C-alpha positions as CSV (number, residue, x, y, z in Angstrom):
1,M,-20.9,35.8,154.7
2,V,-18.5,37.5,152.4
3,H,-16.5,38.9,155.3
4,L,-15.2,35.4,155.8
5,F,-13.4,35.4,152.6
6,F,-11.4,38.5,154.3
7,D,-10.5,36.3,157.3
8,K,-6.9,36.4,158.3
9,G,-4.9,33.4,158.3
10,P,-3.9,30.5,155.9
11,W,-6.3,28.5,153.9
12,F,-3.9,26.0,152.5
13,R,-1.5,23.8,154.1
14,A,2.3,23.8,153.2
15,K,3.8,21.1,150.9
16,R,5.9,18.8,152.5
17,Y,8.3,18.5,149.6
18,G,8.7,20.9,146.9
19,Y,7.4,24.6,146.0
20,G,3.9,25.9,146.3
21,A,0.7,25.2,148.1
22,G,-0.8,21.7,149.3
23,L,-4.3,21.0,149.9
24,P,-6.9,23.4,151.4
25,F,-7.8,22.8,155.1
26,K,-10.6,25.7,155.3
27,W,-13.6,25.9,153.4
28,Q,-12.4,29.2,151.8
29,G,-9.5,27.2,150.1
30,W,-11.9,24.6,148.8
31,V,-14.0,27.3,147.2
32,L,-11.1,29.1,145.6
33,L,-9.7,25.9,144.3
34,F,-13.0,24.5,142.9
35,S,-13.8,27.8,141.4
36,H,-10.5,28.2,139.7
37,M,-10.9,24.8,138.2
38,A,-14.2,25.5,137.0
39,L,-13.2,28.6,135.5
40,I,-10.4,26.9,133.5
41,V,-12.8,23.9,132.5
42,G,-15.3,26.4,131.4
43,L,-12.9,28.6,129.3
44,A,-11.5,25.3,127.7
45,L,-15.1,23.8,127.0
46,G,-16.6,27.2,125.8
47,L,-13.5,28.4,123.7
48,G,-12.6,24.9,122.4
49,D,-13.4,25.8,118.9
50,R,-11.2,28.9,119.0
51,P,-8.0,27.9,120.2
52,A,-6.2,31.4,119.4
53,L,-8.4,32.9,121.9
54,A,-8.7,29.9,124.6
55,F,-5.0,29.6,124.9
56,P,-4.1,33.2,126.4
57,L,-7.4,33.3,128.3
58,I,-6.8,29.8,129.8
59,L,-3.0,30.8,130.5
60,L,-4.3,34.2,132.2
61,A,-7.1,32.4,134.3
62,G,-4.6,29.7,135.4
63,I,-1.8,32.2,136.6
64,A,-3.9,35.2,137.9
65,P,-5.2,33.6,141.4
66,L,-1.5,32.4,142.2
67,P,-0.6,35.3,144.3
68,I,-3.9,34.6,146.5
69,Y,-2.7,30.8,146.8
70,A,0.7,32.2,148.0
71,A,-0.6,34.6,150.4
72,R,-2.9,32.0,152.0
73,T,-0.5,29.2,152.3
74,E,0.8,28.6,156.0
75,G,4.3,29.6,155.7
76,G,4.2,31.0,152.3
77,W,5.7,29.5,149.3
78,K,9.4,28.1,149.5
79,W,11.0,25.2,148.7
80,R,10.8,22.4,151.3
81,W,12.8,19.4,151.5
82,G,10.5,17.5,154.1
83,S,9.3,17.6,157.6
């Protein structure tokens, strides 16, 4: 089952306007997106009483998987003006 995460090909649609990834269209993209959100929410709830520690960890958790999103977006990340 883990070998499916190493499947070649995009997991996310390209955005029509702007920069970055759109919504996932494969289950691997949904798993990545929901686990990313769960990690950030978990850190915020778990470390809410210690903001000096929470802020850098949440920032790191938010930024760290961006290369995966960029690599798995069809057409890569670039500015798009539509169509």
